[in-house]
Every structure is written in C-alpha cells, then in structure tokens.
C-alpha positions in Angstrom: -12.6 23.2 24.5 -13.8 26.5 23.1 -16.7 26.8 20.6 -15.4 27.6 17.1 -16.7 30.9 15.6 -17.2 30.9 11.8 -18.9 33.2 9.3 -22.0 32.2 7.4 -21.4 31.7 3.7 -21.7 34.9 1.7 -21.6 37.2 4.7 -17.9 38.1 4.6 -15.4 38.8 1.8 -12.1 37.5 3.3 -10.0 39.2 0.7 -11.6 42.6 1.4 -11.5 42.1 5.2 -8.6 39.7 5.8 -8.2 40.7 9.5 -11.8 39.9 10.2 -11.3 36.5 8.5 -8.3 35.8 10.6 -10.3 36.5 13.7 -12.5 33.4 12.9 -11.7 29.8 13.6 -12.6 29.0 10.0 -13.6 30.9 7.0 -16.6 29.8 4.8 -16.5 30.9 1.2 -19.4 32.0 -1.0 -21.0 29.2 -2.8 -19.0 27.8 -5.7 -20.8 26.2 -8.7 -19.3 24.3 -11.7 -19.6 27.3 -14.1 -19.3 31.0 -13.4 -22.6 32.8 -12.5 -23.4 36.5 -12.7 -26.2 36.1 -10.1 -29.6 37.6 -10.0 -30.4 41.1 -11.3 -30.2 44.1 -8.9 -31.5 45.2 -6.6 -30.5 42.1 -4.7 -30.5 43.2 -1.0 -33.2 44.9 1.1 -33.2 45.8 4.8 -36.3 44.9 6.8 -37.4 45.9 10.3 -35.8 42.8 11.9 -33.3 41.5 9.4 -32.3 41.5 5.8 -33.4 40.0 2.5 -31.0 38.9 -0.2 -31.3 37.4 -3.6 -27.7 37.3 -4.8 -28.3 34.2 -6.9 -25.0 32.3 -6.2 -22.8 34.8 -8.0 -19.3 33.2 -8.3 -16.4 32.6 -10.7 -17.1 28.9 -11.1 -14.9 26.2 -9.7 -12.0 26.6 -12.1 -11.8 30.4 -11.5 -12.1 29.8 -7.7 -9.2 27.3 -7.7 -7.0 29.5 -9.9 -7.6 32.9 -8.5 -9.4 32.8 -5.2 -8.2 29.8 -3.2 -4.5 30.6 -3.3 -5.2 34.1 -1.8 -7.6 32.6 0.8 -4.9 30.0 1.8 -2.5 32.8 2.5 -4.7 34.0 5.4 -3.7 30.8 7.3 -7.3 30.2 8.5 -9.0 26.8 7.8 -11.0 27.2 4.6 -14.5 25.7 4.3 -15.8 25.8 0.7 -19.5 26.2 0.1 -20.6 24.1 -2.8 -23.8 24.5 -4.8 -25.4 23.4 -8.1 -28.5 22.5 -9.9 -28.1 18.7 -10.0 -26.4 15.9 -8.2 -23.8 15.9 -11.1 -23.0 19.6 -10.3 -22.3 18.9 -6.7 -20.2 15.9 -7.5 -18.2 17.8 -10.1 -17.3 20.6 -7.7 -16.5 18.2 -4.9 -14.3 16.2 -7.2 -12.4 19.3 -8.3 -11.8 20.3 -4.6 -10.9 16.8 -3.4 -7.1 17.0 -4.0 -6.8 20.6 -2.7 -5.0 20.5 0.6 -6.0 24.1 1.3 -9.7 23.0 1.5 -10.4 21.7 5.0 -14.2 21.2 4.7 -16.9 21.2 2.1 -20.3 22.7 3.1 -23.0 21.6 0.7 -25.5 24.4 0.1 -28.6 22.2 -0.3 -31.2 24.9 0.4 -30.5 28.2 -1.3 -33.9 29.9 -1.6 -32.8 32.3 -4.4 -32.1 29.8 -7.3 -33.9 26.8 -8.9 -33.5 23.7 -6.7 -31.8 20.5 -7.9 -34.4 17.8 -8.7 -32.7 15.3 -6.4 -33.4 15.1 -2.7 -30.9 16.5 -0.2 -29.8 12.9 0.7 -29.2 12.2 -3.0 -27.1 15.3 -3.3 -25.0 14.4 -0.3 -24.5 10.9 -1.6 -23.3 12.3 -4.9 -20.8 14.6 -3.1 -19.7 11.8 -0.8 -18.9 9.6 -3.8 -16.7 12.4 -5.3 -14.6 13.5 -2.3 -13.0 12.3 0.9 -13.3 15.8 2.4 -15.3 16.4 5.5 -18.9 17.2 4.4 -21.3 19.5 6.1 -24.9 19.6 4.8 -26.5 23.0 5.1 -30.3 22.5 5.5 -33.3 24.8 5.1 -35.6 25.7 8.0 -38.5 25.6 5.5 -39.3 21.9 5.9 -42.0 20.1 7.7 -39.5 17.8 9.5 -35.9 19.1 9.7 -34.9 16.2 12.0 -35.9 13.7 9.3 -33.8 15.7 6.8 -30.9 15.5 9.2 -31.3 11.7 9.5 -31.4 11.4 5.7 -28.3 13.3 5.0 -26.4 11.6 7.9 -27.3 8.2 6.4 -26.1 9.5 3.0 -22.6 10.4 4.3 -22.7 13.9 5.8 -20.2 14.4 8.5 -21.9 17.4 10.0 -24.8 19.9 9.7 -25.0 23.6 9.1 -28.2 25.0 10.5 -29.9 27.0 9.1 -30.0 28.6 5.7 -32.1 31.6 5.1 -35.9 31.3 4.7 -37.9 32.9 1.9 -39.4 36.3 2.6 -40.7 39.4 0.8 -40.4 43.2 1.4 -42.5 45.7 -0.5 -41.6 49.3 -1.2 -43.7 51.7 0.8 -44.5 54.0 -2.1 -44.7 51.7 -5.1 -46.0 48.6 -3.3 -43.7 46.6 -5.5 -41.0 44.1 -4.2 -37.8 45.8 -3.2 -35.8 43.0 -4.7 -35.9 42.5 -8.4 -36.7 38.8 -8.3 -39.4 39.4 -5.7 -38.8 37.2 -2.7 -35.3 36.7 -1.2 -33.6 34.8 1.6 -34.5 36.3 5.0 -31.8 36.5 7.7 -31.1 38.4 10.8 -32.5 38.4 14.4 -36.0 37.3 13.4 -34.5 34.0 12.1 -33.0 33.2 15.5 -35.9 31.3 17.2 -36.4 29.3 14.0 -32.7 28.4 13.8 -32.7 27.5 17.5 -35.6 25.1 17.0 -33.9 23.4 14.1 -30.7 22.9 16.0 -32.6 21.6 18.9 -34.5 19.1 16.8 -31.5 17.9 14.8 -29.2 17.5 17.8 -31.7 15.1 19.3 -32.1 13.2 16.0 -28.5 12.6 14.9 -25.0 12.3 16.4 -23.3 14.8 14.2 -21.5 18.1 15.0 -23.7 21.1 14.1 -22.7 24.6 13.1 -25.6 26.8 14.4 -26.4 30.0 12.7 -29.3 32.4 12.2 -29.7 35.8 13.9 -26.7 35.7 16.3 -25.9 39.2 17.6 -24.2 38.5 20.9 -22.6 35.9 23.1 -25.9 34.9 24.7 -27.3 34.1 21.3 -24.3 31.9 20.6 -24.7 30.2 24.0 -28.4 29.5 23.2 -27.4 27.7 20.0 -24.7 25.7 21.9 -27.2 24.8 24.6 -29.6 23.6 21.9 -26.9 21.3 20.5 -24.6 23.3 18.3 -20.9 22.6 18.6 -19.8 25.7 16.6 -21.5 29.0 15.8 -21.5 31.1 12.6 -22.2 34.8 12.3 -24.1 36.0 9.3 -26.0 39.3 8.8 -24.3 40.7 11.9 -21.0 40.9 9.9 -22.5 43.5 7.5 -23.1 46.0 10.3 -20.3 44.9 12.8 -17.3 43.4 11.1 -15.5 43.2 14.4 -18.2 41.0 15.8 -16.3 37.7 16.0 -14.0 38.9 18.8 -16.9 40.5 20.7 -19.2 37.6 20.4 -16.4 35.2 21.5 -15.6 37.3 24.6 -19.3 37.7 25.5 -19.8 33.9 25.1 -16.9 33.2 27.4 -18.3 35.7 29.9 -21.7 34.0 29.8 -20.1 30.6 30.4 -18.0 31.8 33.3 -21.1 33.4 34.9 -22.6 29.9 34.9 -19.6 28.4 36.6 -18.2 26.6 33.5 -14.7 26.6 32.2 -15.7 26.1 28.5 -18.8 26.7 26.4 -18.5 23.2 25.0 -19.4 22.0 28.5 -22.9 23.4 28.1 -23.6 21.8 24.7 -27.0 20.2 24.8 -28.0 21.8 28.1 -31.4 22.6 26.7 -32.0 18.8 26.3 -31.3 18.2 30.0 -27.9 16.7 29.4 -24.6 17.7 27.7 -23.1 16.4 24.5 -19.4 15.7 24.2 -18.7 15.6 20.5 -17.2 18.9 19.2 -17.2 20.4 15.7 -13.9 20.7 13.9 -13.0 24.1 12.6 -10.0 22.8 10.7 
C-alpha cells in the first residue's frame, strides 16, 4: 500500500490550482468556522531564513457559504475532500460538524484544535473532539499543536474522546522583526511558523504519538522531499501532508511521491507503508485513509 500525500490546510487553493489538487490523494480545505471571517489585518505573511510565518486568522466564508459556493466546486475535482473545522467554543465545532454531517462530498473532518493565530476555545482539545463526535458520524482527525508539554498525552485524550486519527503538527508560534524598523513584520506580531525548521519538531511529535495511540497519523511539518516524507512514515505516520513547500513548488506532490518511492526501493521494500514505525524498531500495519 502506498502512503497517501495530502496538502496541509490553508497551503493550497484547489480552485485556483485544480491540477495540483488532483495530484493529491485527498484535498484538505482551509478552516471553516460557523460564521464568515475576514481574518487578521495585513501584512499576514512573512518569510524567514528557514521557513514562513503566517497570521491569516481563519479567513473563510463561514459554513453556509462554504456549503453553497465552495464545496460543489471542490467536489467536481473528484478528489476526496477533507474539511478543516475550527471555532471558538465546543458549540462552534459541533455546529460546523453537524452542518457537514449529511454532505456526501465530505470524506473526513479535520478538527483545527490548535491555530496559533486566533483566540483559543476555552474547552480542552478532548472536549472539542467530544462535541464534534456528538455532532457527526464523519471520520474525525484531530490536528494537534507541537507547543505542548506532552503531545502524547494530548493524543491519548483526543483518542478517548472519539478522534479517528491525528494530524501532526500545526504551526508553532514565532516572530520576525523588520531589519530597519525593528517592528514585527506581521501586523498582529507573532504568527504560525512553518517550513523546514519545523520538521524535527513534527518528527518528534509523530514519534511520540505513534507510540502512545493506535490511530492513523497524517504527518506534516517542513517536508521538502521524499526522504522527509519517509522520516515521518518511519516515525509512525501513515500519510504525509505538504505545507509551505506548495507555495514555492506547486508541482511538489508528484515529485515527493516519486522520491519517496525511490527511497523505499533503495531500502528493498515494495511499499513505503511497510516501513511505517521503523524508527520504533518495528513496523505498524494500520494505514491512514485518504478517502
């Protein structure tokens, strides 16, 4: 079995680049909230030496606008659709999940439990997952933050609350100052940090969570090549998502997939999934669904 390649939420506009979306095994939408959001004030993106900061602020048309105007167009791409869901309370998560529940075009819901650019919900991640679980029968993936003292414990908590899988990891808060003014380059100050510098952090989180729970994991964070993808699989990921890379190399999905397959063949394996968990001294058999 091959390892599915997805995009990280917010890193690809499928309607602007449909051929890139079709090259993925599943497309993950930007985060959808109950009501429309304009997002944070500009500037909202800043390049750094080893990655990128963003503070978009969950700009989206709201769930009603998404269902009416966006989802039908995404469905026409004939790629499994994962909808990223966010909010500012357990009720928000439940509301969006309930609205998506009867939509056959939605294959999976990814719960954005850890956006660093907006005010957090007062409930714990487990409480948010439980609220979503009570509102939908869809497959639920919990997207966790690397900025926690014990990500494995967070994984156990959301698994017990009803999560079917994990997305690891979200961005981590960072700051970039302008060289001349010494003021933050992003209007809101800090932003979510992504890119190659995030990769070792993501790898550690995947490694810890794969040992803690028996759930499929989508590994993401700084993937630039097939070897990076293989590292995440070896740590325990059963699928890999590309994020910041897609801004500079939209054709990356095909390249990373080919490089991953070459890395696997070089190690005498037929499929990358056969190396899942190799970093733990054993292999894991449960794959992630990209449907």
